MIDOSE-1310 file (N, C-alpha, C; in nm, 2 decimals, decimal comma, always signed):
residues 76
mnnk	-2,80/+8,05/-2,18/-2,91/+8,10/-2,23/-2,95/+8,01/-2,37; -3,08/+7,97/-2,38/-3,11/+7,89/-2,48/-3,18/+7,97/-2,60; -3,09/+7,99/-2,69/-3,13/+8,09/-2,80/-3,27/+8,03/-2,89; -3,26/+7,90/-2,91/-3,35/+7,83/-2,98/-3,48/+7,83/-2,91
giga	-3,49/+7,82/-2,77/-3,59/+7,84/-2,68/-3,67/+7,97/-2,70; -3,56/+8,07/-2,67/-3,61/+8,22/-2,68/-3,68/+8,25/-2,82; -3,62/+8,20/-2,93/-3,67/+8,22/-3,07/-3,79/+8,15/-3,07; -3,83/+8,04/-3,02/-3,96/+7,97/-3,04/-4,06/+8,05/-2,96
vakg	-4,02/+8,11/-2,85/-4,12/+8,19/-2,78/-4,16/+8,31/-2,85; -4,05/+8,39/-2,89/-4,07/+8,51/-2,96/-4,15/+8,50/-3,09; -4,15/+8,38/-3,14/-4,22/+8,36/-3,28/-4,34/+8,28/-3,24; -4,37/+8,23/-3,15/-4,48/+8,14/-3,11/-4,62/+8,21/-3,12
awml	-4,70/+8,10/-3,10/-4,86/+8,14/-3,11/-4,91/+8,24/-3,00; -4,84/+8,22/-2,89/-4,89/+8,30/-2,77/-4,82/+8,45/-2,79; -4,72/+8,45/-2,84/-4,65/+8,59/-2,86/-4,74/+8,65/-2,98; -4,75/+8,58/-3,09/-4,85/+8,63/-3,20/-4,98/+8,70/-3,15
gsvd	-5,04/+8,62/-3,06/-5,17/+8,67/-3,03/-5,15/+8,79/-2,93; -5,05/+8,79/-2,85/-5,03/+8,90/-2,74/-5,00/+9,03/-2,84; -4,90/+9,02/-2,93/-4,86/+9,15/-3,01/-5,00/+9,20/-3,09; -5,07/+9,09/-3,14/-5,19/+9,11/-3,22/-5,30/+9,20/-3,13
aiah	-5,31/+9,15/-3,01/-5,41/+9,22/-2,92/-5,37/+9,35/-2,88; -5,24/+9,38/-2,85/-5,19/+9,50/-2,81/-5,22/+9,61/-2,94; -5,19/+9,56/-3,06/-5,20/+9,63/-3,18/-5,36/+9,65/-3,22; -5,44/+9,57/-3,17/-5,59/+9,60/-3,19/-5,64/+9,70/-3,09
riaq	-5,60/+9,70/-2,97/-5,62/+9,79/-2,88/-5,58/+9,93/-2,92; -5,46/+9,95/-2,97/-5,40/+10,07/-3,03/-5,51/+10,12/-3,14; -5,53/+10,03/-3,23/-5,61/+10,06/-3,35/-5,75/+10,10/-3,31; -5,81/+10,05/-3,21/-5,94/+10,09/-3,15/-5,94/+10,22/-3,09
vagp	-5,83/+10,25/-3,02/-5,83/+10,38/-2,96/-5,81/+10,50/-3,07; -5,72/+10,47/-3,17/-5,70/+10,56/-3,27/-5,81/+10,60/-3,34; -5,91/+10,50/-3,35/-6,05/+10,54/-3,42/-6,07/+10,47/-3,56; -6,16/+10,49/-3,62/-6,19/+10,43/-3,75/-6,10/+10,44/-3,86
gfev	-6,08/+10,33/-3,94/-5,98/+10,35/-4,06/-5,85/+10,31/-4,01; -5,81/+10,27/-3,89/-5,69/+10,22/-3,86/-5,70/+10,06/-3,85; -5,59/+10,01/-3,93/-5,61/+9,85/-3,93/-5,48/+9,78/-3,88; -5,49/+9,67/-3,87/-5,38/+9,58/-3,78/-5,32/+9,49/-3,88
strr	-5,19/+9,47/-3,90/-5,13/+9,36/-3,97/-5,04/+9,30/-3,87; -5,05/+9,16/-3,86/-4,98/+9,08/-3,77/-4,89/+8,96/-3,84; -4,79/+8,93/-3,82/-4,71/+8,82/-3,90/-4,60/+8,77/-3,81; -4,54/+8,67/-3,84/-4,42/+8,61/-3,79/-4,31/+8,67/-3,88
gksr	-4,22/+8,73/-3,80/-4,10/+8,78/-3,87/-3,98/+8,68/-3,86; -3,87/+8,73/-3,91/-3,77/+8,61/-3,91/-3,72/+8,57/-3,76; -3,74/+8,67/-3,68/-3,69/+8,63/-3,54/-3,79/+8,65/-3,43; -3,91/+8,72/-3,47/-4,01/+8,75/-3,37/-4,15/+8,78/-3,43
avss	-4,25/+8,78/-3,33/-4,38/+8,84/-3,38/-4,39/+8,97/-3,41; -4,45/+9,02/-3,52/-4,46/+9,17/-3,54/-4,60/+9,21/-3,57; -4,65/+9,32/-3,51/-4,77/+9,38/-3,55/-4,74/+9,53/-3,58; -4,83/+9,56/-3,68/-4,83/+9,71/-3,72/-4,97/+9,77/-3,72
vysa	-4,98/+9,88/-3,69/-5,11/+9,95/-3,70/-5,09/+10,06/-3,79; -5,20/+10,07/-3,90/-5,17/+10,16/-4,00/-5,29/+10,24/-4,04; -5,28/+10,35/-4,11/-5,40/+10,41/-4,15/-5,44/+10,36/-4,29; -5,56/+10,30/-4,28/-5,60/+10,24/-4,41/-5,69/+10,32/-4,51
tdea	-5,73/+10,42/-4,45/-5,84/+10,50/-4,51/-5,78/+10,65/-4,53; -5,84/+10,74/-4,62/-5,80/+10,88/-4,61/-5,83/+10,95/-4,49; -5,95/+10,89/-4,44/-6,00/+10,97/-4,32/-5,90/+10,94/-4,20; -5,84/+10,82/-4,20/-5,75/+10,79/-4,09/-5,62/+10,85/-4,11
kkae	-5,58/+10,87/-4,23/-5,45/+10,95/-4,28/-5,47/+11,10/-4,22; -5,58/+11,15/-4,26/-5,62/+11,28/-4,21/-5,62/+11,30/-4,05; -5,67/+11,20/-3,98/-5,69/+11,21/-3,83/-5,54/+11,20/-3,79; -5,45/+11,13/-3,84/-5,31/+11,11/-3,80/-5,23/+11,26/-3,83
aenr	-5,25/+11,29/-3,95/-5,19/+11,43/-3,98/-5,23/+11,55/-3,92; -5,37/+11,55/-3,89/-5,41/+11,68/-3,81/-5,41/+11,66/-3,66; -5,45/+11,53/-3,61/-5,47/+11,52/-3,47/-5,36/+11,43/-3,40; -5,28/+11,37/-3,50/-5,20/+11,26/-3,42/-5,27/+11,14/-3,36
altr	-5,38/+11,10/-3,42/-5,47/+11,01/-3,37/-5,39/+10,88/-3,34; -5,32/+10,82/-3,42/-5,25/+10,71/-3,40/-5,13/+10,72/-3,29; -5,05/+10,83/-3,31/-4,96/+10,87/-3,22/-5,00/+10,87/-3,06; -5,12/+10,93/-3,05/-5,17/+10,95/-2,92/-5,22/+10,81/-2,88
aida	-5,26/+10,73/-2,96/-5,32/+10,59/-2,91/-5,21/+10,49/-2,87; -5,07/+10,52/-2,88/-4,99/+10,42/-2,87/-4,99/+10,39/-2,71; -5,02/+10,47/-2,62/-5,02/+10,44/-2,48/-5,13/+10,33/-2,46; -5,22/+10,31/-2,53/-5,32/+10,21/-2,50/-5,24/+10,06/-2,53
grss	-5,13/+10,06/-2,59/-5,08/+9,94/-2,61/-4,97/+9,91/-2,47; -4,96/+10,01/-2,40/-4,87/+9,99/-2,28/-4,92/+9,93/-2,16; -5,07/+9,94/-2,15/-5,14/+9,87/-2,03/-5,19/+9,73/-2,07; -5,19/+9,66/-1,98/-5,23/+9,51/-1,99/-5,35/+9,47/-1,96
């Protein structure tokens, strides 16, 4: 196994774009106030969806808006 090659793919531009697109789909389904952060981690591309507004925090707390939106990231 070529660990350097795997690491290059896991942190590469294509992977960054892929995880960013998935995170944006999840944020869109979750609703207004959810934002995306994508970065190159130490060993892989990383995206997070987070509640950026009080309304989004309330939507997650009361209706699990973000939790329910996770399935949007599972389909391609």
